[in-house]
C-alpha positions in Angstrom: 83.0 -0.6 -41.5 82.6 -0.1 -37.7 80.4 -2.4 -35.7 77.1 -0.8 -34.9 75.6 -0.6 -31.5 72.0 -1.0 -32.7 69.2 -1.4 -30.2 68.0 -4.9 -29.5 64.4 -3.9 -30.2 62.6 -5.7 -33.0 62.8 -4.0 -36.3 59.8 -2.8 -38.3 59.1 -4.5 -41.6 60.8 -1.6 -43.4 63.7 -1.8 -41.0 64.1 -5.5 -41.6 64.0 -4.9 -45.4 66.6 -2.1 -45.1 68.8 -4.2 -42.9 68.7 -7.2 -45.3 69.5 -4.9 -48.2 72.6 -3.6 -46.4 71.0 -0.2 -46.1 70.7 2.3 -43.3 72.6 1.7 -40.0 73.3 3.9 -37.1 76.7 5.4 -36.5 78.7 4.1 -33.5 78.4 6.5 -30.5 82.3 6.8 -30.3 82.3 8.1 -33.9 79.5 10.6 -33.1 81.5 11.8 -30.0 84.6 12.3 -32.2 82.5 14.2 -34.8 80.9 16.4 -32.1 84.4 17.2 -30.6 85.8 18.5 -33.8 82.7 20.3 -35.3 82.0 24.0 -34.9 78.9 25.2 -33.0 76.9 26.2 -36.1 77.1 22.6 -37.5 76.2 21.2 -34.1 73.1 23.5 -33.9 71.8 22.1 -37.2 72.7 18.5 -36.2 71.1 18.8 -32.7 68.0 20.4 -34.3 67.8 17.8 -37.0 67.3 20.4 -39.7 68.9 23.4 -41.4 67.9 27.0 -40.7 67.0 28.5 -44.1 66.4 32.2 -44.5 62.8 33.1 -45.3 61.8 35.0 -48.5 61.2 38.1 -46.3 64.8 37.8 -45.0 66.7 36.9 -48.1 64.4 38.1 -50.8 63.7 36.1 -53.8 66.7 36.4 -56.1 67.3 33.9 -58.8 70.9 33.2 -59.7 70.5 31.0 -62.8 68.1 29.6 -65.3 67.9 25.8 -65.9 68.7 25.4 -69.6 66.7 22.2 -70.1 63.5 23.3 -68.3 63.6 27.1 -68.3 63.0 27.1 -64.5 64.5 29.8 -62.4 67.1 28.6 -59.9 67.5 30.1 -56.4 70.2 29.2 -53.9 70.0 29.6 -50.1 72.8 29.0 -47.5 72.0 27.6 -44.1 72.1 30.5 -41.6 73.6 28.2 -38.9 76.2 25.9 -40.3 76.9 27.7 -43.6 77.8 24.4 -45.1 74.5 23.4 -46.6 73.1 25.0 -49.8 69.5 24.5 -50.8 69.0 24.7 -54.5 65.4 25.5 -55.6 63.8 25.4 -59.0 60.9 27.9 -59.6 58.4 28.1 -62.4 56.8 31.4 -63.6 53.3 31.1 -64.9 51.4 33.9 -66.5 47.7 34.1 -65.4 46.0 36.9 -67.2 47.8 40.1 -66.3 49.6 38.6 -63.2 52.5 36.3 -63.1 52.6 33.6 -60.3 55.8 32.0 -59.1 55.7 28.4 -57.9 58.4 26.3 -56.3 58.8 23.1 -58.3 61.5 21.1 -56.6 64.7 21.5 -54.5 67.9 19.7 -53.7 70.5 19.9 -51.0 74.2 20.4 -51.5 76.9 20.2 -48.9 80.3 22.0 -49.1 83.4 22.0 -47.1 84.1 24.9 -44.8 87.2 27.1 -44.9 88.9 25.1 -42.1 87.9 21.7 -43.6 84.8 21.3 -41.5 82.0 19.2 -42.9 78.4 18.7 -42.1 78.2 15.1 -43.2 79.9 12.5 -41.0 82.7 10.2 -42.3 81.6 7.9 -45.1 81.0 4.3 -44.3 80.4 4.9 -40.6 76.6 5.0 -40.7 74.0 7.6 -40.1 74.2 10.1 -37.3 70.9 10.9 -35.6 70.0 14.2 -33.9 69.4 12.2 -30.7 73.0 10.8 -30.8 74.3 14.3 -31.2 72.2 15.6 -28.3 73.4 12.6 -26.1 77.0 13.4 -27.0 76.6 17.1 -26.3 74.9 16.5 -22.9 77.5 13.9 -21.9 80.3 16.3 -22.7 78.7 19.2 -20.8 77.9 17.0 -17.8 81.2 15.2 -17.7 82.7 14.8 -14.2 79.3 15.5 -12.5 77.9 12.7 -10.4 74.2 11.9 -11.1 73.7 11.3 -7.4 75.1 14.8 -6.5 72.9 16.3 -9.2 69.8 14.6 -7.8 70.7 15.9 -4.3 71.3 19.4 -5.6 67.9 19.4 -7.4 66.2 18.2 -4.2 67.9 21.0 -2.1 66.8 23.6 -4.6 63.3 22.3 -4.7 63.1 22.2 -0.9 64.6 25.7 -0.6 62.0 27.1 -3.0 59.1 25.7 -1.0 
């Protein structure tokens, strides 16, 4: 396992318990940079946002692809519109109320698959968790590479003075 560069701030009670149990730890920034460099834009959009972009019922309709044999619940699958690597599996119940039938979502799960070029949404196993903030930091650092912070400050001041 790679050494983690965890902040020196005190942990919460839950953080201390998780750390003592060998649980969650943050991925090293070098590993995040390597992941960002090799990942397609759609994956990075989901990672930067911190969530997937599921189609709405109005967009995708409500089409059930299967029936759960043990529970009789309808199964619906949705693919993330951005990364195309995450599939949300939903279980729905149909309840008859008088003359009308109501459909209720019961539960859902998330499945990840590998893309056609071997791309993956999840980071390498055993390297820790990657946060949306780490991905944003990596993307910003890559875009701004080679630019001097001092030169950027001067340019911003010039633009601000020219506008007034």
